[in-house]
Every structure is written in C-alpha cells, then in structure tokens.
C-alpha positions as CSV (number, residue, x, y, z in Angstrom):
1,M,0.0,0.0,0.0
2,S,1.3,3.5,-0.8
3,V,0.2,5.5,2.2
4,K,2.4,8.4,3.3
5,L,2.2,11.3,5.7
6,R,3.3,14.8,5.0
7,K,3.3,17.8,7.4
8,A,0.2,20.0,7.0
9,L,1.2,23.3,5.5
10,P,-0.5,26.8,5.3
11,L,-1.5,26.0,1.7
12,D,-3.6,23.0,2.9
13,E,-6.0,25.2,4.9
14,D,-8.7,25.4,2.2
15,L,-8.5,21.6,1.6
16,I,-8.8,20.8,5.3
17,F,-11.6,23.4,5.7
18,H,-13.5,21.6,2.9
19,W,-13.0,18.2,4.5
20,R,-13.8,19.4,8.0
21,N,-17.2,20.6,6.7
22,L,-18.2,17.4,5.0
23,P,-21.3,16.0,6.9
24,Q,-19.7,12.6,7.1
25,I,-16.7,14.2,9.0
26,Y,-18.4,16.7,11.2
27,N,-21.2,14.4,12.3
28,L,-18.6,12.1,13.8
29,G,-16.7,14.9,15.5
30,K,-17.1,16.2,19.1
31,E,-18.9,19.4,17.9
32,K,-21.1,17.8,15.3
33,R,-21.4,21.0,13.2
34,P,-19.8,22.7,10.3
35,V,-17.4,25.6,11.0
36,G,-17.1,29.0,9.4
37,K,-14.1,30.2,7.5
38,D,-12.9,32.6,10.2
39,E,-13.3,30.1,13.0
40,H,-11.4,27.5,10.9
41,H,-8.6,29.9,10.0
42,K,-8.0,30.8,13.7
43,W,-7.9,27.1,14.6
44,Y,-5.7,26.2,11.7
45,Q,-3.1,28.9,12.3
46,K,-2.9,27.8,16.0
47,V,-2.4,24.1,15.1
48,I,0.2,24.5,12.4
49,E,2.2,27.0,14.4
50,S,2.1,24.8,17.5
51,N,5.5,23.6,18.8
52,H,3.8,20.6,20.5
53,D,1.0,19.3,18.3
54,L,1.6,17.2,15.2
55,F,-0.6,17.6,12.1
56,F,-0.2,15.5,9.0
57,I,-2.0,15.1,5.6
58,I,-2.5,11.4,4.7
59,T,-1.8,10.6,1.1
60,F,-2.7,7.4,-0.8
61,S,-1.0,6.8,-4.1
62,D,0.2,10.5,-3.9
63,I,-3.4,11.8,-3.5
64,D,-4.3,13.8,-0.4
65,C,-7.1,11.9,1.3
66,G,-7.2,12.6,5.0
67,V,-5.8,13.9,8.2
68,I,-4.1,12.6,11.3
69,R,-3.4,15.0,14.1
70,Y,-1.9,14.6,17.6
71,N,-2.8,17.2,20.3
72,Y,-0.1,17.2,23.0
73,L,-1.8,16.8,26.4
74,S,1.1,16.4,28.9
75,G,4.2,14.3,29.7
76,K,4.1,11.6,26.9
77,T,0.3,11.7,26.4
78,W,-1.3,12.7,23.1
79,E,-4.8,12.8,21.8
80,V,-5.2,11.5,18.3
81,S,-7.7,12.5,15.6
82,I,-7.9,10.8,12.3
83,Y,-10.2,10.7,9.3
84,I,-10.1,9.7,5.7
85,A,-12.2,12.1,3.6
86,E,-11.5,11.4,-0.1
87,K,-10.3,7.8,-0.9
88,H,-11.8,5.0,1.1
89,S,-9.7,1.9,0.7
90,S,-9.3,-0.8,3.3
91,G,-6.2,-0.2,5.4
92,I,-5.4,3.5,4.7
93,G,-6.2,4.6,8.3
94,T,-4.3,1.7,9.9
95,E,-1.3,2.3,7.7
96,A,-1.3,6.1,8.4
97,L,-1.7,5.5,12.2
98,N,1.3,3.1,12.2
99,I,3.4,5.5,10.2
100,S,2.5,8.3,12.6
101,F,3.8,6.5,15.6
102,L,7.3,7.1,14.2
103,F,6.9,10.8,15.0
104,L,6.0,10.3,18.6
105,P,8.4,9.9,21.5
106,K,9.1,6.4,22.7
107,D,6.7,5.2,25.4
108,S,4.0,7.6,24.4
109,E,0.4,7.1,25.4
110,I,-2.2,7.9,22.8
111,I,-5.8,8.7,23.7
112,A,-8.7,8.5,21.1
113,C,-12.0,10.1,22.0
114,I,-14.9,8.7,20.0
115,L,-18.6,9.5,20.0
116,P,-20.5,6.4,21.2
117,E,-22.6,6.4,18.0
118,N,-19.4,6.2,15.9
119,S,-19.2,2.4,15.8
120,R,-16.7,2.4,12.8
121,G,-14.4,4.6,14.9
122,V,-14.6,2.4,17.9
123,A,-14.0,-0.7,15.7
124,F,-11.0,1.0,14.0
125,F,-9.3,1.8,17.3
126,N,-10.1,-1.7,18.7
127,R,-8.4,-3.2,15.6
128,N,-5.4,-1.0,16.2
129,K,-4.8,-2.2,19.8
130,F,-6.5,0.7,21.7
131,E,-8.2,-0.4,24.9
132,K,-11.3,1.3,26.4
133,M,-10.5,3.5,29.4
134,Q,-12.6,4.2,32.5
135,S,-14.1,7.7,32.2
136,Q,-16.6,9.9,34.0
137,D,-17.4,11.5,30.6
138,F,-20.2,9.5,29.1
139,T,-20.5,11.6,26.0
140,L,-17.3,10.1,24.6
141,I,-15.7,6.7,24.5
142,K,-12.0,7.1,25.5
143,M,-9.5,4.5,24.3
144,L,-5.8,4.2,25.0
145,R,-2.8,2.7,23.3
146,K,0.8,2.8,24.6
147,I,3.5,2.7,22.0
C-alpha cells in the first residue's frame, strides 16, 4: 500500500476546511457541526504554528485523502484525531496510524476520544490495539494505546 504522511502546511488550509465541513466528517466529531471560514482559520493557524502538536495530511498513491493529528496533552500523552475524507480503501487509516507512531516519543500514550454512535471509529481503534479507558465523561468513549 502506498500510504504516506506529510506535514500539514499553510497552503492546505482550504482543503482541510472543505474536508472538515463534509457532513460525514463533522457528524462524527465532538462538535457535530460545520465551522465558518474565520473560525477554521484561527484554529488552523494555531495548530500549524504549535510547537507541540503534530498535524499530517494522509496521502494514498500520492493523492491527499485525510488527516491525522496529535494534540499534545502532557508528559508523553497525546490525543489522536484521524479521518479519511477522499479515498476510502481498506487499510489506509491503519497504515497512516502506524506510520504516525514514528513521529511520537518512545513510550507515548495515545488517547482516542470517540462518540458512542461512531461504531466504525470504535472498531477502528479496537483493531489497532487501543483499549477502552474508564471515564466519567459518558459523552465520549476514550480509548488508550501505549507505543
């Protein structure tokens, strides 16, 4: 499979804005709503200028098709967000996730926060060795993987 990651750049802002506002993407996100151009611009600038967060475009056969992002939480703990927006082919997400681990410090803990109704997301993280965490937040399923 020819999955690669490349760092998200300022010129990717419009593409990611488009993807972020696709119903199949925002309906599975925490906010469950599209975002406006100004709101997205402020968020995008903050993320790509961060010295702590990691933000990658997923490519498949040299075509941009999704995003994987790690928000730094503390210590060696990160929150992951991943979606494939353009090309759906079995294994792209798993391959991108495995490649992304190379950019994280050794012994990192990765947390995925998934809406309970996102059964595909829960199944994806289960397949990729994430384990359900105990949580007081019943609006999200939290899953953890140590690498």
